[in-house]
C-alpha angles and dihedrals in degrees: 000000000000118000118212113233120223131204118225086264089064092248111150116233135187105185120158117247114274095250096047109139093023112123119211125191105211113202094162135122141181112025118307097056098041090047089054094050091043088061090052091047091051088055090056104267119146097242114192109199109209115199133181120248106290093025137269123300097259090057092054108029106048103059114138092193127038094228097049111125089217129352117262090241091059092046090052097048098045104048118135092024133115122225133231130166117217129168101224091189091067123082091231090051093052091047089052092052089052090053091049092050090056088062099037138083105206137026123192124190136165105195122137111271112278097026094094091052090055090050093047094240100105123133097260093052095047096040088058088058095044116012089187091062118121105212118194124192122190114190139164098253107002131264096285140036132065095295098046093108095049118109108255120216127165092245092052095046094044086059098044096043093057097251095116093048091063099037124092135033122330109276092007133123119283111277134199118237110257093242125050091262101172093043092051098041093047088053091048093048088048090055091048090051092049092051090049091051090046091053089050090050090055087061101037107022089230129120125212147190116270123193135188131167139195091233096051092044089055094047091048092059092063094092097136094032095055089045090054092049097045097034101040103020094233125123108240118240136186117294103183105229093335130117121248096229109018140053142237090024104124150073117300130189119245131180097287106016143325136308133187122232126193103197096139099137126069093246092050091045091056093047091048091054089052091048093055093044096250108110090153090069091068090059095044106117090224090061103023095120138006094267091054093046092051091049091050098035098136092052090046092054091048093052094047095046090049088060097039092052089076096070138035122259095256093056094050095046091054093048095046095047089047087058090056096256121129112247140148144167123263105243131194118225094262088058095042095051093049096042113123091231092053089051094045091052090052093240090141120057135169125231131191106228118192093227108021095042122217109356137175122241136182115258126231117271089212115088120181116199095215098044127093109238116224134188107259122255117243122259110271124260112240106294091347096151100034098118092041094052095042090051091051088054089059100255114148125225093262093053092048092049090049090051091051094047091052092049093240088118125031 
């Protein structure tokens, strides 16, 4: 059901999403590519997810139960898309892709460099058909450089981009970030690049080639770490939940769990000490300023956790926030997804799926004040919209039947 958007003035609006009428050919699989095209679909683009016969890897490999119609991860990543099955290894399948490109605005793929050239769907080939095409390629390591032909997985690129070297407890073994950070950010950067290229096309009429990679996305997130290396000459290491340049800015143990505290400035530190009933800590020479607190961080943690052990997390969070200091509980995903603020911000939605039934899905973090918000459409069944999409391209019933008979379309 559509939801009317309102401006702060209370005026009701019903504007179409900003990418309405923009057609996207989605040749992606796994996580990074589908996350990129999900962002475009959430912004209103007509994303046509093209899968090989039998379906893409994410649809088949991530099932948690043997009898699931499609895995939850696939359903979450492919909302608001339409589905079409094409065999890109067949001549008729490639011809069909070329016809689709002639009527599309954006194409996104995440094959290893060189594969699209073998398939005849590389940028140079397709740009000759439609110069206005924005062609985005998301890879593990980029389309050049000594690692370009390596297989790129989130785990591998987290390690090679430095993320794992600074994740985990101080002095501990390298740890992977809990979420697939290089997959997701490379997809996000891909979407940003596409939107930038689309804006440029509105001015120039020309398309272009957009690239993003898991490795570069991971490296780009090392803002503080590169500053420490280049500015101080020290190689960054893991800090647990701590901040690289400020303290206390971290997780701390209370009576019944953990809370986070962001008292990284002198004023916030003094307010924090008052809030926990320990004003003397602010004057302690070990903690008198940020440099001293960073130098004596382990002692600081011990002193604070000794105090915080007296009360539960909820009590401390209320007191600390009341003093004007940022703080919050550490929640697990069951708690997060039932939290009243999560619900109020529409970050949990429900979708009716033809095979899975009524399912929950994450909402979009992007809210546009002049855009009507709609409940998302379910991820497509394998080839669900094939006839519909082919008819829109102008193919008659005989041509569609011939494609099906040849196996080019399933």
